[in-house]
N, C-alpha and C positions, 0 to 999 in steps of 0.2 A: 468532479472532486477537482477541490483542488492538494496540493499537496507542496510540503516546504522539506527542503533536510540537505547534507552538508556529506562531503566526502572527505575519508580521510588513507593516504597511500604506507601503510602499516610498513614497508617492504619495498622493494623493485616489483617486484611480479604480484603483492599482494594490495587490494583495496577493501577498503570496506564504507558501506552507505547507510547512512541514517536518518531516517525522515520520522514524520509524522502525515497524515491529511486528515482530510474533513469534508466527508460525502453528504447529500440529498435528496432525494428525491419525491415528490408533489404530483398526486396525481388529481387530476380534476372532478370525476364522477365516482371514484373508486378509495377513499381517502382512508379507506383500514389495510391501503399498500403506502399510504404515506411515510417514510423514513429517512431517519437521520443517523450518520455516522460519527465516531473519527477511532481514531486507530492510530498505529505507532509498524513499522516497518524497519528491519537489517538486513543486508546484502553483503555478503562476501566474494568477492570477486579473485579469480585468478588466471591466471595469464599464464601461457607459455609458450618462449620466446623472444625476439624483442620485436619491435618495431610495429606498425598499424594492424599490420595484417595478421598480428599471433592468434593465432588458436588461444581459449579461453573459458575457463568455467567458473559455474557463479551459484550459488545457495540465496535463495533470496525467502523470507518468512516476515508473515504480514501478522498483528495480533490487535484485535479491536473490539467495537461496540458495536451493535447497531439497535438502535431502535425504532419500531414497525407501532402505528395510532391503532390500538381493539379497538373498535367499536361495541357495544353488547348489541348481541345476538338475542333477535323475538321468535319464539318459536312457534 
C-alpha cells in the first residue's frame, strides 16, 4: 500500500489529515483474488491539554474502490 497525504493544523488542539492511497495484491495461483484499489481518507484529531503526553481522540474514515479480477466459472 502506498499513501500520500498532508496535515493541516486548524487550531491549537484540532488537526485534520487528508490522504490518498493505492493498494494492490496479486496471487500467483488464484488469479480471481487479484485486487487493485484506490481511495481517500480523512482524519480529524482533537487533543485534550498541552504537551506530547496529552490524551487525544481521533475520527477517521476512508472511501475507496477495490477492483477484483473475476474469471468466468464453468459448470
